[in-house]
C-alpha positions as CSV (number, residue, x, y, z in Angstrom):
1,M,62.8,13.5,258.5
2,V,61.5,16.7,259.1
3,S,64.7,19.3,259.1
4,G,66.1,21.0,262.0
5,Q,64.7,18.8,264.5
6,D,66.4,16.7,267.4
7,K,66.8,12.7,266.2
8,T,65.4,11.7,269.7
9,L,62.1,13.0,268.5
10,T,61.7,10.6,266.0
11,S,62.8,7.6,268.3
12,E,60.3,8.2,271.0
13,R,56.5,7.5,269.9
14,I,54.3,10.4,270.7
15,Y,51.0,8.8,271.7
16,L,47.5,10.5,271.3
17,S,46.7,10.7,274.8
18,P,49.1,8.6,277.3
19,P,48.4,8.6,281.2
20,H,50.1,11.1,283.0
21,M,50.8,10.7,286.7
22,G,50.5,13.6,289.1
23,G,53.3,12.3,291.5
24,T,51.4,11.5,294.8
25,E,49.6,8.4,293.2
26,L,52.3,6.0,294.2
27,E,52.2,7.1,297.8
28,R,48.5,6.6,298.2
29,V,48.7,3.4,296.5
30,Q,51.5,2.1,298.9
31,L,49.5,3.3,301.8
32,A,46.7,1.1,300.9
33,F,49.1,-1.8,300.6
34,A,50.2,-1.1,304.2
35,D,46.9,-1.1,305.7
36,N,46.0,-3.7,303.5
37,W,43.1,-2.3,301.7
38,I,43.5,-4.5,298.5
39,A,40.0,-5.5,298.2
40,P,37.2,-3.5,296.3
41,A,36.0,-2.0,299.3
42,G,38.2,0.5,301.4
43,P,38.6,4.0,302.3
44,D,40.1,5.2,299.5
45,L,36.9,4.4,297.4
46,A,34.6,6.6,299.7
47,L,37.1,9.3,299.8
48,F,37.4,9.3,295.9
49,E,33.7,9.5,295.5
50,Q,33.5,12.4,298.0
51,D,36.5,14.1,296.2
52,V,34.8,13.9,292.7
53,C,31.5,15.1,294.6
54,D,33.2,18.3,296.0
55,Y,34.9,19.0,292.7
56,I,32.1,18.8,290.5
57,H,29.5,20.2,293.2
58,A,27.5,16.9,293.2
59,S,25.6,15.1,296.0
60,N,25.9,11.6,295.2
61,A,28.4,9.3,293.3
62,V,29.5,5.9,292.8
63,A,32.7,4.8,291.5
64,V,32.8,2.0,289.3
65,S,34.9,-0.3,286.9
66,S,34.2,1.8,283.8
67,G,32.2,4.6,282.5
68,T,30.0,2.1,280.1
69,A,29.4,0.3,283.4
70,A,28.4,3.7,285.0
71,L,25.9,4.3,282.3
72,H,24.5,0.8,282.3
73,L,23.7,1.3,286.1
74,A,22.2,4.6,285.0
75,L,19.7,3.5,282.8
76,L,18.9,0.2,284.7
77,A,18.2,2.7,287.8
78,E,15.6,4.3,285.5
79,N,14.0,1.1,284.6
80,I,14.9,1.3,281.1
81,G,14.3,-2.0,279.5
82,R,13.1,-3.8,276.7
83,D,10.8,-2.4,274.0
84,D,12.2,1.1,275.3
85,E,13.7,3.5,272.9
86,V,16.4,6.1,273.9
87,I,17.9,8.8,271.8
88,V,21.5,9.2,271.6
89,S,24.3,11.2,269.8
90,S,25.5,9.6,266.8
91,L,29.1,11.1,266.9
92,T,30.3,9.2,269.8
93,F,32.2,6.2,271.0
94,I,30.5,2.8,271.1
95,G,30.6,2.7,274.9
96,T,27.8,5.1,275.2
97,V,25.6,2.8,272.9
98,N,26.1,-0.5,274.2
99,P,24.5,-0.3,277.4
100,I,21.1,0.6,275.7
101,L,21.4,-2.8,274.1
102,Y,22.4,-4.4,277.7
103,V,19.1,-3.2,279.1
104,G,17.2,-4.5,276.0
105,A,16.3,-1.2,274.7
106,R,16.8,0.5,271.1
107,P,18.9,3.3,270.3
108,V,17.7,5.9,268.0
109,F,20.7,8.0,266.8
110,I,20.5,11.9,266.5
111,D,23.1,14.1,264.5
112,S,25.3,16.6,265.7
113,D,24.9,20.6,265.3
114,A,28.0,21.9,263.2
115,H,29.0,24.3,266.0
116,S,29.8,22.5,269.0
117,W,29.5,19.1,267.4
118,N,27.2,17.7,270.2
119,L,23.5,16.8,270.1
120,D,21.6,19.1,267.9
121,P,18.8,20.5,270.0
122,N,16.6,22.0,267.1
123,L,16.8,18.4,265.7
124,L,15.9,16.9,268.9
125,E,12.9,19.1,269.3
126,D,11.7,18.4,265.6
127,T,11.9,14.8,266.4
128,L,10.2,14.8,269.8
129,R,7.2,17.0,268.4
130,K,7.0,14.6,265.4
131,W,6.8,11.6,267.7
132,S,4.2,13.2,270.0
133,K,1.8,14.2,267.2
134,S,1.8,10.8,265.4
135,G,1.5,9.2,269.0
136,R,4.5,7.3,268.7
137,K,5.6,6.0,272.3
138,M,8.1,8.8,273.6
139,P,11.9,7.9,274.3
140,K,12.6,6.8,277.8
141,A,15.7,8.9,277.9
142,V,18.0,11.0,275.8
143,I,21.6,10.4,276.5
144,V,23.9,13.5,275.6
145,V,27.3,13.2,274.7
146,H,29.9,16.0,275.8
147,L,32.3,15.4,272.8
148,Y,36.1,15.6,273.2
149,G,35.4,18.1,276.5
150,Q,32.8,20.7,275.1
151,S,29.6,20.7,276.5
152,A,26.3,20.3,274.7
153,D,23.6,23.2,275.0
154,M,22.0,21.7,278.0
155,D,19.6,24.5,278.9
156,A,17.9,23.9,275.4
157,I,18.2,20.4,275.4
158,M,16.7,19.9,279.3
159,A,13.9,22.4,278.3
160,I,13.0,20.2,275.4
161,C,13.0,17.1,277.5
162,D,11.4,18.4,280.2
163,R,8.5,19.5,278.1
164,Y,8.1,16.0,276.7
165,G,8.6,14.2,280.0
166,V,12.2,12.6,278.8
167,I,14.8,12.0,281.0
168,V,18.0,13.3,280.3
169,Q,21.4,11.6,281.2
170,E,25.0,12.9,280.5
171,D,28.1,10.7,279.1
172,A,30.7,13.5,280.4
173,A,33.3,10.5,279.9
174,E,35.5,12.6,278.0
175,A,34.4,16.0,279.9
176,L,35.5,16.0,283.6
177,G,36.5,19.9,283.9
178,T,34.0,20.8,281.3
179,Y,31.8,23.5,282.3
180,Y,27.9,24.6,281.1
181,K,27.4,28.0,282.2
182,G,29.3,27.7,285.2
183,R,28.1,24.2,286.3
184,H,30.2,20.9,285.8
185,A,29.2,18.8,282.6
186,G,27.7,15.6,284.0
187,T,25.7,17.3,286.8
188,I,22.9,18.7,284.7
189,G,20.7,15.9,283.7
190,R,19.1,13.1,286.1
191,A,22.6,11.3,286.1
192,G,26.2,11.8,284.9
193,V,28.8,9.5,283.7
194,F,32.5,10.1,283.8
195,S,35.4,7.8,282.6
196,F,38.7,7.4,284.1
197,N,40.3,5.1,281.3
198,G,43.7,5.2,280.5
199,N,43.5,7.9,277.9
200,K,41.2,10.2,280.0
201,I,42.3,13.5,281.5
202,I,42.8,11.9,284.8
203,T,42.8,8.3,285.0
204,T,42.7,5.4,287.3
205,S,44.1,2.8,284.7
206,G,40.5,1.9,284.5
207,G,37.2,3.2,285.7
208,G,34.3,5.3,285.9
209,M,31.8,7.3,288.1
210,L,28.0,7.6,288.2
211,V,26.8,10.7,289.7
212,S,23.3,12.0,290.4
213,E,21.6,14.3,293.0
214,D,18.9,11.9,293.3
215,E,20.0,9.5,296.1
216,E,17.9,6.7,295.1
217,I,19.4,6.3,291.9
218,I,22.9,6.2,293.5
219,S,21.9,4.0,296.1
220,H,20.4,1.4,293.8
221,A,23.3,1.7,291.3
222,R,25.7,1.0,294.2
223,K,23.4,-2.2,295.2
224,L,23.6,-3.4,291.5
225,A,27.3,-2.9,291.1
226,T,27.8,-5.2,294.1
227,Q,26.0,-8.1,292.8
228,A,22.9,-6.8,294.2
229,R,23.4,-8.4,297.7
230,E,20.9,-8.0,300.2
231,P,22.0,-6.8,303.7
232,E,22.1,-10.4,305.4
233,A,25.0,-12.1,307.2
234,H,24.6,-14.8,304.2
235,Y,24.4,-14.0,300.5
236,E,20.9,-13.2,299.7
237,H,19.9,-12.0,296.2
238,T,16.4,-11.0,295.1
239,I,17.5,-9.2,291.8
240,I,20.4,-9.7,289.1
241,G,23.2,-7.4,290.0
242,Y,26.8,-7.0,288.4
243,N,30.3,-7.2,289.5
244,Y,30.8,-3.3,288.5
245,R,32.7,-1.7,291.8
246,M,36.1,0.2,291.7
247,S,38.8,-1.5,293.3
248,N,40.1,0.6,296.4
249,I,43.8,0.6,294.8
250,L,42.5,2.4,291.7
251,A,40.5,4.6,293.8
252,A,43.6,5.8,295.7
253,I,45.2,6.5,292.2
254,G,42.2,8.5,291.4
255,R,42.4,10.8,294.4
256,G,46.0,11.6,293.3
257,Q,45.0,12.2,289.9
258,L,42.1,14.5,290.8
259,T,44.5,16.8,292.5
260,V,46.2,18.0,289.5
261,L,43.2,17.9,287.1
262,E,43.1,21.6,286.7
263,E,46.7,21.7,285.8
264,R,45.7,18.9,283.1
265,V,43.1,21.0,281.7
266,A,45.2,24.1,281.8
267,R,47.8,22.0,279.4
268,K,45.3,20.2,277.3
269,R,43.6,24.0,276.4
270,Q,47.4,25.3,275.7
271,I,48.2,22.5,273.6
272,Y,44.9,23.2,271.6
273,D,45.6,26.9,271.2
274,T,49.5,26.1,269.9
275,Y,47.9,24.0,267.3
276,K,45.3,26.4,266.4
277,N,47.5,29.4,266.3
278,A,50.1,27.6,264.4
279,L,48.0,25.8,261.7
280,N,44.8,27.6,261.3
281,D,46.1,29.9,258.7
282,I,46.8,26.9,256.5
283,P,44.3,26.6,253.8
284,G,42.0,23.8,254.6
285,I,42.6,23.2,258.1
286,S,40.2,24.5,260.9
287,F,39.4,23.7,264.3
288,V,36.0,23.7,266.6
289,D,35.5,26.8,268.5
290,E,34.8,26.8,272.0
291,M,31.2,27.5,272.6
292,P,30.5,30.9,274.5
293,Y,28.4,28.8,277.3
294,G,31.3,26.7,278.9
295,R,34.8,25.8,279.0
296,H,36.2,23.4,276.6
297,T,38.6,21.0,278.2
298,R,40.0,20.2,274.9
299,W,40.5,16.4,275.9
300,L,41.7,15.9,272.4
301,S,42.6,18.8,270.0
302,V,40.6,17.8,266.5
303,M,41.6,19.0,263.4
304,L,39.1,19.2,260.5
305,I,41.0,19.1,256.9
306,D,39.1,19.8,253.7
307,E,40.9,17.4,251.2
308,H,40.1,19.3,247.9
309,E,41.5,22.5,249.6
310,F,44.6,21.2,251.6
311,G,45.5,18.8,249.0
312,A,45.7,15.8,251.3
313,S,43.3,13.7,253.2
314,P,42.7,13.2,257.0
315,E,44.0,9.7,256.2
316,D,47.2,10.9,254.2
317,M,48.0,13.1,257.3
318,R,47.6,10.3,259.9
319,L,49.9,8.1,257.8
320,A,52.5,11.2,257.6
321,L,52.6,11.6,261.2
322,E,52.6,8.0,261.5
323,E,56.0,7.6,259.5
324,H,57.4,10.1,261.9
325,N,56.4,7.8,264.9
326,I,53.2,10.3,266.0
327,E,49.8,8.6,266.8
328,S,46.9,10.2,265.6
329,R,43.4,8.9,265.1
330,P,40.1,9.6,263.0
331,I,37.4,11.5,264.7
332,W,34.7,9.0,266.0
333,K,33.0,7.3,263.2
334,P,29.3,7.9,263.8
335,M,27.3,5.0,265.2
336,H,24.7,4.9,262.6
337,M,27.7,4.3,260.1
338,Q,28.8,1.3,262.0
339,P,27.7,-2.2,260.9
340,V,26.8,-3.4,263.9
341,F,24.0,-0.8,264.3
342,S,23.1,-0.9,260.6
343,D,19.3,-1.6,261.5
344,C,19.1,1.3,263.9
345,E,17.0,4.4,263.0
346,M,19.0,7.7,262.7
347,I,17.6,11.1,262.5
348,G,19.7,13.4,260.2
349,G,23.2,12.4,259.7
350,K,24.7,14.7,257.5
351,V,26.9,17.1,259.9
352,S,28.1,13.8,261.9
353,E,29.1,11.9,258.7
354,D,31.0,15.1,257.3
355,L,32.9,15.7,260.5
356,F,34.1,12.0,260.3
357,T,35.1,12.5,256.7
358,R,37.3,15.4,257.8
359,G,38.4,15.0,261.6
360,L,41.8,13.9,262.6
361,C,42.4,13.8,266.5
362,L,46.2,15.1,267.4
363,P,48.4,14.3,270.4
364,S,47.1,15.8,273.3
365,G,48.8,14.1,276.0
366,T,49.7,16.6,278.9
367,A,53.1,15.2,279.4
368,M,54.1,15.9,276.0
369,S,56.9,18.3,275.8
370,D,56.9,21.6,273.8
371,A,59.7,20.3,271.5
372,Q,57.4,17.2,270.7
373,L,54.6,19.6,269.9
374,A,56.7,21.7,267.6
375,Y,57.7,18.8,266.0
376,I,54.1,17.4,265.3
377,I,53.3,20.8,263.9
378,D,56.4,20.9,261.6
379,V,55.2,17.5,260.1
380,I,51.7,18.9,259.5
381,H,53.4,22.0,258.0
382,E,55.6,19.6,255.7
383,V,52.4,17.9,254.6
384,A,50.7,21.2,253.9
385,A,53.7,22.3,251.7
386,Q,53.8,19.0,249.4
């Protein structure tokens, strides 16, 4: 045990990013129960969509069952399908990539830049230039992931894709509250996707949202999300739809959560600053900088460990933290390294592979106490001293 720490800290597990209620969610759910708005449709659903639009300054939104479902609908709304290719960040969660397969298209993975950890605009430009010169069919879309709450360089990416006539979609599942030059991540491309999974900065237990300035995209996505039912008294269907709509009860939770989002962002950033200030001087430990063009929400605080300089690997650190009942997790394993995508094309790869080798996500829950945070830091210092 780390000396000088309260024994209760070792008995209570410290999770990576657990849900954190704001206090009004239960009241909103009880009101929905009292009014019998239990079914998928209901007033909270439309109000939650409007609340999110108001917060991110978007015009149209549809709330759905997950961020993955939202991205699936975004691809369908753009008629992306069989024999199409979609360029997508390799350093991401598989939920970014699976919808590409759902519509029958092929993912082409692309590497990150070493500064933001997001899609490398220079590599993207080189790739599209080569494809254009060779006569290769251009990708139907580029999916940009705003990793761990840091925005990609959207001006550069949008300019490149506009030049070659390629649609940009944003996976902002980890980036609600993230800014890029004063604009909210998720509102810059043709469509943006957010997640309200249980580990996200705010949660509806499970859920997601698709946003776009194009009303037709959202209108079509809304139809697809409700089994593509036609406006008839009976059930009429001319195309295949999905059961993707968020329920009114979950939307009620989301409305309560959204009221404390800025508090959650502030706490996430404070947690990151505490880690960095306490650990950055240890040889072999480093952290990603906030890019000058935006606000990093620090959804998860990620530490990089140079095994040779530090004297222990990220896995050694993870196991040491686990011995003290502290959950941590490796950085996302790049998609091009996943066995299920072994046949897919990869552009670059060294940066994302290096980040995976060295990265460890530290507990970042906004309900975590200062004493718990200090305890985690003490454990890391203890490993460093060995």
